[in-house]
C-alpha positions, 0 to 999 in steps of 0.5 A: 500500500502506497501513501494515503492522503485525504486531498479534501479536508477542512479546519476552523469554523464553518462559514455557515456560522450555525454549524461548528466544526465538531473536531479539533485539528488534533482530534482530526489528525488522531482519526487519520492516524487510526485509519492509516492516512498519513497526510491531509490537504487542509483549507479553511472552512470559513470560505465566506466571512473572513478568508484571510483569517482562515488562511492564516489559521491553516498556515499556523497549523501546517507549521505545527504539524507537517502532515497537514498540507495547506491550500489557500482559499480565495474568492476571485470577486475580491481580485486584489485580496485573492492575488495578495493571498495567493502570493503570500501563502503559495509564493512565500509560505509554500502552500501547495494548492488553491481552493475555491468555492464558486457556489458560496461566493457567487461567481461562474468559473467560466467567467474567464475575465474574473478567473484569469488573475487566479489561474495565471498565478496557479500556472506561475506557481505550478499549483493545482486549483481545487473547486467545489463542483456543483449542479448549479449556475456557478461550478457545473461540468461544462463550465469547468470544461471552458476553464480547462480549455482557457488555461490548459497549463493549470491542473483543475480538481473538481470536487464532488463529481458535481453532485447530480451532474456526475455523469457530465463531470465524468465526460468532461474529465475524460475529455480534458487532460487537466481536469481531475475528479475528487471522491468527496461525498459521492464516493459513498455511491460505488456505481458513480466511482466505478464509472469514473474509474472506468471512463477516466482511468485511475490516474484522474481520480483523487481520494478526498472526503470533505472531512469533517463533514463526512465519514472518512472511513466510509470513503476509504472503504468504498474505494478499497472495496470497489472490486467486491462489487465491480470485479477488476475495476482497480489493481493495486497500482490504481488503488495506490494512485487514487488513495494518494499517488495522484494528489502527491504528483499534482502537488509535487510532494516529496514524501518519505 
């Protein structure tokens, strides 16, 4: 078994205000250790109210615990702040990726003029951009296709297989070499996972849980046990890629 990395985890207070993070970072790391997950990619859960404060919290945690791999969160509608945050945390502090939530922040990912400053910085720093994928007017599959075509040098990770538009998300992923799909939430549906692997290949699927929102162990099990329901879907090499190898490659990680 290769290294296991949860590519999609959150720390800090929720942007919803009424929903509090049930786990401290220390407890979340204990859970990962119990499950054999060596690393987790973290970003602030506060994607709306005070993004800079949340990014700083992620930075401080990553300094205390090397198993946290931080992403910087930004909203491109706040162009000056987004550029400043990316330059500070990716350029100066060594964050490994960018996390964006078009649905909550209210912008379309195919609004290329709005997206250009962030995507150009992602290309400059050679980091991927992870997006919340959805079945709405902001981050749906063919909008990501337009973004991928406009910025072919940037790796784009689409989370959640865009929920109800998961079939379209798979088709867009297979058609664009710089689009990847993470398994957060929807990996509890093994038929979606099997189709994604079959059409896109194990190289394009990335293990993520959206923790602490979901059951981490269930996400692991549905991937690791996929051959029970769909024999021959994954060999050991493919499983290792999905569970950690793919995200390690995209983030240029040198792991021991």
